[in-house]
N, C-alpha and C positions, 0 to 999 in steps of 0.2 A: 557575051559579057554579063547580060541578065541572068543567065543560067548560072555563071559561075559564083556571082553574088548569092543567090539563092542556096546554092549547094552549102557554101560557106555556112550561111545563117542556118541552116538547117542541122549542121553537124554541131556548132556552137549552141548551133541550135540543136524536151517531153518533157488544235492544241489538245495536245493530250491533257487530259483532265488535272494531272498531277503537276503541270507546269502552269503558273498564275501569274508570276512576273519576268520581264525581260532581265531586271536587276538580278534574279535568281539564276539565271541559265547562261550559258555561252553555247557558242556554235555547236561543240561536241555534245552538249546536252540536247539540242534540238534534233541533230541527227540521229542520237539514238532512240529519243523518243518517236521519230519519224518510223523508223525501223521496228520498234517494240510494239507499235500500235497496230500494225498489219502483219504482224509475225503469223505466218501460216495461213494468211487470208489474203495473199497476193498472187496473181497469175504469174507463170513462168515463161509463157510463149504469148505472142499477139501478132496479128497481121491485119492489114486495114489498107484500103484505097484512100489516095490522098489528092484532093484537088488542091493544086499549089497556084496560088495567084501571087504575081509579081507586079509592082508597080513602077515605071520609070518616073523621072523628075516631073513630067507634066501630068502625072496621075493616072496614066494610059495603062489598062491592066493586061496582063499577057498570062493565061492559063495554060497549065499543064496536068495531066494525070500521072501521078506517082504511085508507086506501090512499095510499101513498108512491110518487113518481116522482122521480129525482135524476138531474140532468146536471151533471157536474163541469168546471169548477169553479163552485160559487156557486149553483147552481140546484135549487129544491127546491119540488115541490107535493104539499099533503097534501088529500086529500078525505076529510072527515068523513063516512062512510057512503058510499053509491054515488054515483056521479059525477053521476047524473041529479038528485040533491037539491040540488046547487049550493051546499054548504057546504064551502070549501075556503081554504087558505091557499097563496099563492105568494110564495116569497122568490126575489129575482133582484136582482142590483147592489145587494145590500146594503139592499133595501127589501121589506118584508113587507106584502102586500097581502091583506086578509081579504074573503071574499064569504060571504053567507047567503043562501041560496034563490036564488041567481044573481045577487043585486045585490051590489056593492061596499060595504062598510060600513066600511072603515079600511085605511089605508096610513101606514105608519111607517117609519123606519130601524130595520134590524134585523141583528145578527149572531148566528149560532147557532154556538156554539162546538164543539157535537156535528157539525154538517156541516163546520165549517173542520178540526177535530182527526181527526174519524173518516174523512174523505172527501178534501177539497180539498187537504190539506196534501201528497198522493201526487200531485196533478196540476197544480199551480200552482207558481210560482216560492217558494223558502224567504223571500226579500224581502217578497213580499206577504203570506205566513201571519204573517211576524214583524211587520209593520206593522198588521196587524188584531188580533193578540194584544196589542199595546201600547194599541191603541184601546180594547180591553175591559179594560184595568187588569191585565194579566198581568205582572208584574215578571220577565222573562226572566233577569235577573241572578242570581236566586235559585234554585239548584238543590241538590237533595240526593238520597240515596238511602233508598228504605224496601224494606220486604217486603210484598207484597199478594199475598194467595191463594196463599201459600207460594212467590212469585216475586219476583225483584229488580226493582225499578222506580226510574225517575228521576221526581222529583217536581219539576215546573217551575212558580215563582211564590211559592213559600213557604219559610220556613224550617222546620227540624224542628220538630214540635210544634205549626205553626201550621195549623189548620184552618177559617180564617175567610177568608183571603185568596184572591182569585181564583186556580186553580191548576189544572194538569193532571197526571195520572198516566201514565207510558208504561213498558210492558213493556221492560226492558232489553235481552232478547235479541231480541225479535220487533219491537220498534219499533211495537207497536200501543198505541193508547188504552185505558186500562182504567178511568179515573176522571177526573171534571171536579167541582171544587167552585167554584160560582160563581152565587150561594151554596148552593143545592140541591146534594146529594151525588148524582151520576149516575154509575152503575156499568155499564160494557160488558162483556156476559158472552156466553159461547156462540159465540166465533167460527167462522164456517163457510166453508169454502174456496170461491172462486168460480174460473172459468176463469182470471181474472187478479184477484189481489188476495183479500181476504177481508172478511167484514161481521160485525158482532156482532150475532147474531141475537135477542138479549135485552139489553134495557137496565132497570134497575130505579133508581127515583127515591127518595131519602130526605130527610127534612126533619126535623130534630131527632131524628136515629136513629128514624124512623117511616117504614116504606115507605108512600109516598102514590101512587105509580104505578108500572106495570109495563107493558112494551112488549114484545111477541111477534112475530117477523116469520116469515111462512112465504110459499111459492111465489115465493121469491127469483129473479129473473133478471137477470144482468147484460151488459153489451156488448151491447144491444139498441137497436134504432132506437127513439128517441123524438121525436115530433113538437115542434117549437120552440113550436107554439100552446099545449102544456101550460102552459108557463111565461110566457105573456103576461099581464102584470098589468093589460091595458088592458080585458081582457073575460075572462069565464071560458067557455072552451072545452071541448069534448069531442070531442077530434081522431080521426082515424081508428081504429077499434078495432085493438088491437095495438100501437100505436105511442104 
């Protein structure tokens, strides 16, 4: 049960100078500025190890080692434990396929807001991102400003004081994702610079103000070759080592 909750969270669960006041923008403008700021300066592939810690109701921690590979836009593979164990999730073309012990156990439509707003937004057209946000129930007409961790942010999808509607928070200056509420409260921390772009190397997930999961990334590599077979949902492959 703990693993199931963690997987769901992971999947739901990763300011441009010309934008000065939230009253002058809507969510579409924020998304377009995110895309434009890093145009041609964002990685297309990445992989990393992920220390995944989940906490039960009593605060007891359970730790697993996961491995992620991402190819932008829209392709994600998570191996829960060593690849040879055959426990994995593959997200591609909006479809999540789950494997256990090498056998496919489930396949269903899925959009990861973390993948969309932490990664894809910088490598696909703003119109595609906006269509996906609309599909996920984010009201891009609603935008206001807040302060988060001492920095000004745009909040897209909710009015001031609303912490229940699907929404995302973007650092106003850096135009990087710092928070998603949908409905879990997912916080993106410890951004680390890559050769192109940056990655939040830690993600904390809260439910009802209680920390339920933490992800810590290490051995991050970006703009590296990744075999397409990693993302083939028809079968679980272990492609050429290093790719």
